[in-house]
C-alpha positions as CSV (number, residue, x, y, z in Angstrom):
1,X,6.2,11.0,-8.4
2,X,4.7,11.0,-5.0
3,X,4.0,7.8,-3.0
4,X,0.3,8.4,-3.4
5,X,0.8,8.6,-7.2
6,X,2.6,5.2,-7.0
7,X,-0.2,3.7,-4.9
8,X,-2.7,5.0,-7.5
9,X,-0.7,3.4,-10.3
10,X,-0.6,0.1,-8.4
11,X,-4.4,0.3,-8.0
12,X,-4.8,0.9,-11.8
13,X,-2.4,-1.9,-12.7
14,X,-4.2,-4.3,-10.5
15,X,-7.7,-3.2,-11.5
16,X,-8.7,-2.3,-8.0
17,X,-10.3,0.9,-6.7
18,X,-9.4,3.3,-4.0
19,X,-12.7,2.6,-2.2
20,X,-11.8,-1.1,-2.1
21,X,-8.4,-0.2,-0.6
22,X,-10.1,1.9,2.0
23,X,-12.3,-1.0,2.9
24,X,-9.2,-3.3,3.1
25,X,-7.6,-0.8,5.5
26,X,-10.8,-0.6,7.5
27,X,-11.2,3.1,7.0
28,X,-13.7,5.3,5.2
29,X,-13.3,6.4,1.7
30,X,-12.9,10.0,2.9
31,X,-10.1,8.9,5.3
32,X,-8.3,7.2,2.4
33,X,-8.8,10.2,0.2
34,X,-7.2,12.3,3.0
35,X,-4.3,9.9,3.2
36,X,-3.8,10.2,-0.5
37,X,-4.0,14.0,-0.5
38,X,-1.6,14.3,2.5
39,X,0.7,11.6,1.0
40,X,1.0,10.1,4.5
41,X,2.1,6.5,4.2
42,X,3.9,4.4,6.8
43,X,6.0,1.4,5.8
44,X,3.2,-0.8,7.3
45,X,0.7,1.0,5.1
46,X,2.8,0.3,2.0
47,X,3.1,-3.4,3.0
48,X,-0.7,-3.5,3.3
49,X,-1.1,-1.9,-0.1
50,X,1.3,-4.5,-1.6
51,X,-0.7,-7.3,0.0
52,X,-3.9,-5.8,-1.3
53,X,-2.8,-5.7,-4.9
54,X,-1.0,-9.0,-4.8
55,X,2.6,-7.9,-5.0
56,X,5.7,-7.6,-2.8
57,X,7.5,-4.6,-1.4
58,X,11.2,-5.1,-1.9
59,X,14.7,-3.5,-1.9
60,X,16.5,-4.4,-5.1
61,X,20.2,-4.1,-5.3
62,X,22.2,-3.3,-8.5
63,X,23.3,-6.9,-8.7
64,X,19.7,-8.0,-8.7
65,X,19.6,-9.4,-5.2
66,X,16.6,-8.4,-3.2
67,X,15.2,-8.2,0.3
68,X,11.4,-8.5,0.4
69,X,9.2,-7.3,3.2
70,X,6.0,-8.9,4.3
71,X,3.3,-8.1,6.8
72,X,3.6,-9.9,10.1
73,X,0.4,-12.0,10.1
74,X,0.3,-11.9,13.9
75,X,-0.4,-8.1,13.9
76,X,-3.7,-6.4,13.0
77,X,-4.0,-4.4,9.8
78,X,-3.5,-0.7,10.2
79,X,-6.4,1.7,10.6
80,X,-6.2,5.5,10.7
């Protein structure tokens, strides 16, 4: 499953639309569609998606311990 497929699944699970995600990123719907089709996601993009859908991006170890990542609130949201 591609990263874009996972982003689409997150959108479905959260009841949000791709057009809303584009607006959150500050880009056009066409630019978001291109990002999805090219499967071009930076780590910062994924953190922004997580924030948008209300979840966390995390590394989970076999023992259950985890390291979560959050957006640095002092930086601006990505735009592409």
